[in-house]
C-alpha positions as CSV (number, residue, x, y, z in Angstrom):
1,M,93.9,115.7,63.5
2,D,94.5,112.9,61.5
3,S,91.5,111.7,59.0
4,V,90.1,109.4,61.3
5,S,89.9,110.9,64.3
6,S,88.3,114.4,62.1
7,H,85.9,112.1,61.3
8,L,85.2,110.8,64.2
9,F,84.6,113.8,65.6
10,Q,82.3,115.6,63.1
11,Q,80.3,112.5,63.5
12,L,80.2,112.2,67.3
13,S,79.2,116.3,68.2
14,A,77.7,115.6,71.8
15,P,80.6,116.0,74.8
16,L,81.7,112.2,75.5
17,A,80.7,112.2,78.5
18,E,77.1,113.2,77.5
19,R,77.4,110.3,75.4
20,M,78.7,107.7,77.2
21,R,75.9,108.6,80.1
22,P,74.8,105.2,80.5
23,K,70.9,103.6,79.4
24,K,71.0,100.9,81.6
25,L,71.9,99.2,85.5
26,S,74.1,97.0,84.0
27,E,76.0,100.1,82.2
28,F,76.2,102.5,85.7
29,F,79.6,102.1,87.6
30,G,79.7,102.7,90.9
31,Q,77.5,103.4,94.0
32,K,77.5,99.7,94.3
33,H,76.0,100.7,98.3
34,L,72.7,101.5,96.9
35,L,72.9,99.2,93.3
36,A,74.5,95.7,94.5
37,S,72.5,93.1,94.3
38,G,70.2,93.0,97.2
39,K,70.3,96.7,98.3
40,A,67.4,99.3,98.7
41,L,67.4,101.2,95.2
42,R,67.8,98.1,93.0
43,Q,65.5,96.0,94.5
44,M,62.9,99.6,95.0
45,I,64.1,99.4,90.4
46,E,63.2,95.7,89.7
47,A,59.9,95.3,91.6
48,D,58.9,99.0,90.0
49,R,58.1,100.3,93.3
50,L,59.8,104.1,93.0
51,P,59.1,106.6,96.3
52,S,60.2,110.2,95.4
53,M,64.1,110.3,96.3
54,I,66.7,112.9,96.7
55,F,70.2,112.0,95.5
56,W,72.7,114.1,98.1
57,G,76.1,113.6,96.1
58,P,79.0,115.4,94.7
59,P,79.9,116.3,90.8
60,G,80.1,114.1,88.5
61,C,79.2,110.9,90.7
62,G,75.9,109.8,88.7
63,K,72.9,111.3,90.1
64,T,71.7,112.4,86.5
65,T,72.4,109.5,84.9
66,L,70.6,107.2,87.6
67,A,67.9,109.2,87.3
68,H,67.7,108.6,83.0
69,I,68.1,105.0,83.7
70,I,65.2,104.6,86.5
71,A,63.0,106.0,84.1
72,H,63.9,104.1,81.3
73,E,64.1,100.5,83.5
74,T,60.5,101.6,84.8
75,S,59.1,102.6,82.0
76,S,58.0,106.2,83.1
77,R,58.0,109.2,81.3
78,F,61.0,111.8,82.3
79,V,61.0,115.1,82.6
80,F,64.2,117.0,83.4
81,F,63.9,120.3,85.4
82,S,66.4,122.5,86.6
83,A,66.4,125.2,89.1
84,I,67.8,127.8,86.9
85,M,65.5,127.5,83.7
86,S,62.3,127.1,85.4
87,G,59.9,128.3,88.1
88,V,56.5,127.8,89.5
89,K,54.8,128.4,86.3
90,E,56.7,125.7,84.3
91,I,56.2,123.7,87.5
92,R,52.1,123.7,87.1
93,E,52.2,122.9,83.4
94,I,54.5,119.8,84.4
95,F,51.5,118.6,86.7
96,R,49.2,119.4,84.3
97,E,50.8,116.7,81.8
98,A,51.3,114.7,84.2
99,E,47.6,114.5,85.1
100,Q,46.8,113.6,81.6
101,Q,49.6,110.8,81.5
102,A,48.2,109.2,84.2
103,S,45.2,108.8,83.3
104,D,46.6,106.9,80.3
105,G,48.4,104.5,83.2
106,S,51.8,106.4,82.6
107,R,53.7,107.8,85.6
108,T,55.9,110.7,85.2
109,I,59.5,111.2,87.2
110,L,60.2,114.7,87.2
111,F,64.0,114.9,87.7
112,V,64.8,118.3,89.6
113,D,68.2,119.4,88.9
114,E,70.0,121.1,91.8
115,I,67.4,121.2,93.8
116,H,68.7,123.3,96.7
117,R,68.6,126.2,94.4
118,F,64.6,126.5,94.5
119,N,63.2,128.8,96.6
120,K,60.5,128.4,99.6
121,A,57.8,128.9,97.3
122,Q,59.5,126.5,94.5
123,Q,59.4,123.9,97.0
124,D,56.1,124.5,98.2
125,A,54.9,123.9,94.8
126,F,55.8,120.8,93.8
127,L,53.9,119.2,97.3
128,P,50.3,118.9,96.2
129,A,51.5,116.6,93.0
130,V,53.9,114.3,95.1
131,E,51.1,114.0,98.0
132,K,48.4,112.7,95.2
133,G,50.8,111.1,93.4
134,L,51.2,112.6,90.5
135,I,54.4,112.4,90.1
136,T,57.5,110.9,91.6
137,I,60.3,113.5,92.1
138,I,63.8,112.6,91.9
139,G,65.9,115.6,92.9
140,A,69.6,116.1,93.2
141,T,72.0,118.6,94.7
142,T,75.5,118.3,96.0
143,E,74.4,120.1,99.2
144,N,73.1,118.9,102.8
145,P,69.4,118.4,101.9
146,S,68.6,118.4,105.4
147,F,69.8,122.5,105.4
148,E,68.1,123.3,101.4
149,V,65.2,121.6,100.9
150,I,61.9,122.5,103.4
151,A,60.6,120.1,105.8
152,P,57.7,119.3,104.2
153,L,59.4,118.2,100.9
154,L,62.3,116.3,102.9
155,S,59.8,114.6,104.7
156,R,57.9,113.2,102.0
157,C,61.2,112.3,100.1
158,R,63.8,109.6,100.7
159,V,67.9,110.9,100.8
160,L,69.9,108.9,99.1
161,R,73.7,109.5,99.9
162,L,75.7,109.3,96.9
163,K,79.5,108.6,97.1
164,Q,82.3,110.1,95.4
165,L,83.3,107.7,92.7
166,E,86.5,105.5,93.4
167,T,89.5,106.0,91.2
168,E,89.1,102.3,90.3
169,E,85.6,102.9,89.1
170,I,87.0,106.4,87.1
171,L,89.5,103.7,85.0
172,N,86.5,101.4,84.3
173,I,84.9,104.4,82.5
174,I,87.7,105.6,80.9
175,H,88.6,102.1,79.2
176,A,84.7,101.9,78.6
177,A,84.6,105.4,76.4
178,L,87.8,104.0,74.8
179,E,86.4,100.1,73.5
180,N,82.6,102.0,73.3
181,E,82.6,102.1,69.3
182,K,78.8,103.2,69.2
183,N,78.5,106.1,71.4
184,G,82.5,106.1,72.9
185,L,86.1,106.5,70.9
186,G,86.1,102.6,70.1
187,E,86.2,103.5,66.3
188,S,89.8,105.4,66.8
189,R,91.2,102.5,68.0
190,Y,93.2,104.5,70.7
191,T,95.1,103.0,73.7
192,I,95.6,105.5,76.9
193,D,99.3,104.5,78.7
194,E,98.9,102.9,82.1
195,D,100.6,105.9,83.7
196,A,98.1,108.0,81.6
197,A,95.3,106.3,82.5
198,T,95.9,106.5,86.7
199,F,96.9,110.4,86.5
200,L,93.4,111.2,85.2
201,A,91.4,108.9,86.9
202,E,93.5,110.8,90.2
203,A,93.1,114.1,88.6
204,A,89.7,113.7,88.3
205,Q,88.7,113.1,91.9
206,G,85.4,111.0,91.5
207,D,84.0,113.3,88.7
208,S,83.3,110.8,85.4
209,R,81.9,113.6,83.7
210,K,85.7,116.0,84.6
211,A,87.2,112.9,83.3
212,L,85.6,112.2,80.3
213,N,86.0,115.7,78.8
214,T,89.9,115.8,80.1
215,L,89.7,112.6,77.6
216,E,88.4,114.1,75.1
217,V,91.0,116.8,74.8
218,A,93.8,114.1,75.6
219,I,93.1,112.3,72.0
220,Q,92.8,116.0,70.1
221,L,95.9,117.0,71.1
222,S,97.7,113.1,71.0
223,S,96.1,113.6,67.6
224,A,97.8,117.5,66.4
225,R,101.2,115.6,67.9
226,N,101.2,112.4,66.4
227,S,99.0,111.4,63.1
228,N,100.4,108.1,63.2
229,G,100.2,107.3,66.7
230,R,97.0,106.5,68.8
231,A,98.3,106.3,72.0
232,I,97.1,108.8,74.6
233,T,100.8,109.6,76.7
234,L,101.1,111.1,79.8
235,T,101.9,113.9,78.4
236,D,98.7,114.2,76.6
237,T,96.9,114.1,80.2
238,E,98.6,116.6,81.6
239,E,98.1,118.8,79.2
240,A,94.8,118.3,79.0
241,L,94.2,118.7,83.1
242,Q,96.8,121.7,82.8
243,Q,98.8,119.7,85.6
244,K,101.2,117.9,86.1
245,A,102.1,114.2,87.2
246,L,103.5,114.7,90.5
247,L,105.2,112.0,92.4
248,Y,102.5,110.6,94.4
249,D,101.0,107.4,94.7
250,K,98.3,107.4,97.8
251,G,98.4,104.0,98.5
252,G,102.2,103.7,98.2
253,E,105.2,105.2,99.9
254,E,105.4,108.7,98.9
255,H,101.9,109.3,100.1
256,Y,103.0,108.6,103.5
257,N,106.0,110.4,103.4
258,V,104.0,113.6,101.9
259,I,101.5,113.3,104.6
260,S,104.4,112.7,107.4
261,A,106.1,116.4,106.2
262,F,102.7,118.1,106.2
263,I,102.4,116.7,110.0
264,K,106.1,117.5,111.3
265,S,106.0,120.7,109.5
266,V,102.7,121.9,111.3
267,R,104.0,120.2,114.8
268,G,107.6,122.1,114.0
269,S,105.4,125.4,114.1
270,D,106.4,126.3,110.1
271,P,104.0,127.0,108.5
272,D,106.0,127.9,105.0
273,A,107.1,124.3,104.8
274,A,103.5,123.3,106.5
275,L,101.8,125.2,103.2
276,Y,103.9,123.6,100.6
277,W,103.5,120.3,101.9
278,L,100.0,120.9,101.7
279,A,100.0,122.2,98.4
280,R,101.7,118.8,96.9
281,M,98.6,116.8,98.4
282,L,96.0,119.1,96.7
283,E,98.1,119.8,93.8
284,A,98.7,115.5,93.5
285,G,95.0,114.8,93.7
286,E,94.8,114.0,97.3
287,D,91.2,114.1,99.0
288,P,90.9,117.0,100.7
289,L,88.8,115.4,103.7
290,F,91.6,113.2,104.3
291,I,93.9,116.2,105.1
292,L,91.3,117.9,106.6
293,R,91.0,114.9,109.0
294,R,94.5,115.0,109.9
295,M,94.4,118.1,111.0
296,I,91.9,117.6,113.7
297,I,93.9,115.1,114.8
298,L,96.6,117.0,115.2
299,A,95.0,119.9,116.9
300,S,94.0,117.6,119.9
301,E,97.4,116.0,119.5
302,D,100.0,118.0,119.5
303,I,98.6,121.3,119.9
304,G,96.1,120.4,122.9
305,N,94.5,122.9,125.4
306,A,97.7,125.2,124.7
307,D,95.4,126.5,122.1
308,P,92.3,125.1,122.2
309,R,90.4,126.9,118.8
310,A,92.9,124.7,117.3
311,L,90.2,122.2,117.6
312,Q,87.6,124.6,116.9
313,I,89.6,125.7,113.9
314,S,89.8,122.8,112.3
315,V,86.6,121.6,113.1
316,S,84.8,124.5,111.8
317,A,87.7,124.4,108.3
318,L,86.2,120.7,107.4
319,Q,82.6,121.8,108.3
320,A,83.3,125.1,105.9
321,F,85.0,122.7,102.7
322,Q,82.2,120.6,103.0
323,I,79.9,123.8,102.3
324,L,82.1,125.0,99.5
325,G,84.6,122.5,97.8
326,M,87.1,122.8,95.7
327,P,88.9,125.4,94.4
328,E,87.7,127.8,97.2
329,G,88.5,125.1,99.4
330,R,91.8,125.7,99.4
331,I,91.5,128.9,100.7
332,I,90.1,127.6,103.9
333,L,92.6,124.9,104.4
334,G,95.1,127.9,103.9
335,Q,93.9,129.5,106.5
336,A,93.4,126.6,109.1
337,V,96.8,125.1,108.6
338,T,98.5,128.3,109.0
339,Y,96.9,128.7,112.5
340,L,97.8,125.2,113.1
341,A,101.0,126.1,112.2
342,T,101.6,129.0,114.1
343,A,99.9,127.9,117.4
344,P,101.3,126.9,120.7
345,K,102.2,123.1,121.5
346,S,101.2,120.9,124.3
347,N,100.6,117.1,123.7
348,A,99.7,116.9,127.6
349,S,96.2,115.9,126.9
350,Y,97.1,113.0,124.3
351,L,99.7,111.9,127.4
352,G,97.1,112.2,129.5
353,I,94.2,110.1,127.9
354,D,96.9,107.4,127.1
355,S,97.9,107.5,130.7
356,A,95.0,106.8,132.0
357,L,93.8,104.2,129.4
358,A,97.2,102.4,130.6
359,E,96.1,102.7,134.1
360,V,92.9,101.3,133.8
361,R,94.0,97.9,131.3
362,K,96.4,97.6,134.2
363,S,93.9,97.6,137.1
364,G,90.7,96.7,135.5
365,T,87.4,98.2,137.0
366,L,88.4,99.9,140.2
367,E,84.8,100.3,142.6
368,V,83.9,104.3,142.1
369,P,83.9,105.8,145.4
370,L,80.6,105.2,147.0
371,H,81.1,109.9,147.9
372,I,80.7,110.1,143.7
373,R,78.5,107.4,143.3
374,N,74.6,108.6,142.1
375,A,71.5,107.8,144.9
376,P,68.5,108.1,143.2
377,T,66.9,105.3,145.8
378,K,65.7,105.0,149.3
379,L,68.6,101.8,149.3
380,M,71.8,103.2,147.5
381,K,71.7,106.0,150.8
382,E,70.8,103.5,153.4
383,M,74.4,101.8,151.7
384,G,76.0,105.1,151.9
385,Y,75.8,106.3,148.3
386,H,76.5,109.7,147.9
387,S,77.4,110.2,151.6
388,G,80.1,112.8,152.4
389,Y,79.7,114.2,148.7
390,K,80.4,118.4,148.8
391,Y,78.9,119.8,146.2
392,T,81.8,122.4,144.8
393,H,79.1,125.6,144.1
394,D,78.8,125.3,148.1
395,F,82.8,126.4,148.5
396,E,83.9,129.8,148.3
397,G,86.3,129.6,144.4
398,G,83.7,127.0,143.3
399,Y,86.2,124.3,144.5
400,V,87.0,122.3,147.2
401,Q,89.6,119.3,148.2
402,Q,88.1,115.9,147.6
403,D,88.7,112.3,146.4
404,Y,87.9,111.6,143.0
405,L,90.1,109.0,141.8
406,P,90.0,104.9,143.4
407,E,91.5,104.5,146.4
408,K,93.8,102.4,144.9
409,L,95.1,105.3,142.3
410,K,94.6,108.6,145.0
411,G,96.8,111.4,144.1
412,R,97.5,109.9,140.7
413,K,98.6,112.4,137.9
414,F,97.7,111.6,134.5
415,Y,97.2,115.5,133.1
416,E,100.3,117.3,133.2
417,P,100.1,120.5,131.6
418,K,103.0,122.2,129.3
419,G,103.1,125.4,131.2
420,H,103.2,127.7,127.5
421,G,100.5,128.9,125.6
422,Y,97.0,128.9,127.2
423,E,98.1,126.3,129.5
424,K,99.9,128.5,131.4
425,S,96.7,129.3,132.5
426,I,95.6,126.3,133.3
427,V,99.0,125.5,135.7
428,E,98.0,128.7,137.3
429,R,94.2,127.6,138.1
430,M,96.0,124.4,139.4
431,E,98.4,126.1,141.4
432,W,95.3,128.9,142.9
433,F,93.1,125.7,144.1
434,K,96.1,124.2,146.2
435,N,96.5,127.8,147.8
436,L,92.7,127.7,148.0
437,L,93.3,124.6,150.5
438,K,96.4,126.5,152.3
439,S,94.3,129.6,153.3
């Protein structure tokens, strides 16, 4: 490391992510849906009328930073409280101090980090002080508070959903850190190559802390490699992240090529190829939720009733991933993908709904047959509504032939099951219905 960089890292010993923590709203990146002019949270801060709140969002999106800023912007006393380090005894001590501060006209903001880790008794302990207005709680959680926070506390807090930071916002944070001379890396006069910055921003997956910590390591690697240079290269960021930048532009052609290859591999019942393309997307920083949404579509479009469990497994995989996140979530994805790839395939339901939609657009709003209309009033009964309707359960086998389509579409077929997988059983059942009529 050269002398300038060595002096810089000795002088600024705190992690870059901590040093670059914004102090004012004007320095904060992201969460425009809450903080843009006229939005709810900004209005509450500017009016200095803050309810107790729970910030729910992924790691590195700014939950803790935003709580610090709120305390600063509203001139409140800020107390950091962690579920890992503290218990009910510490909670009571904080309340005593808050009561004393309140008598001096000072408000206390209690930031409860990882509030989902507190047990019921600990969460109950917050209630009296919140009800009395002694403290304003700002809880932070990566988990759905509906499941993790007790109902009495949840009812007294406003839940605000913080979003994962966009790649462009992470890029802004990276450049701000490089330019900031007081708290950042501005004194080093380092720059970052465009491809390196983009790779770093995408690999951070919305986590600003990860981006800044990696940037700091990349600078150290760059300094060790080239004592005269001041440019962070793609090689530096790859080594800092311990992963390669794959050819995969999430906004360009390669993104569509890879997702197309993934879907066609699953549709073509090749689990090995499906796993490979899945791995390519994950390693390149694709949003796993995008992949899971595509899998849910595929489960209905390409598998359908040939294996109805495919849709259940896809939805369950999405829910499980939201609970676990990465890296464990890769296992959920792998299990779901291999199931979908090896499941029997049928697009009959997909073709059926499209065929029905085409007919509706063509023929318009045909009248509902009288016998299958509801008749909640006397007038409707007199007009023949519901007359002649055959109640299925009154007949042998729970089936009776009657017309359900409009007269103009009588006998029209939209759903034609393929006859393999579970749809083989559906075909057999439909044949059984027909045979009932003959007996």
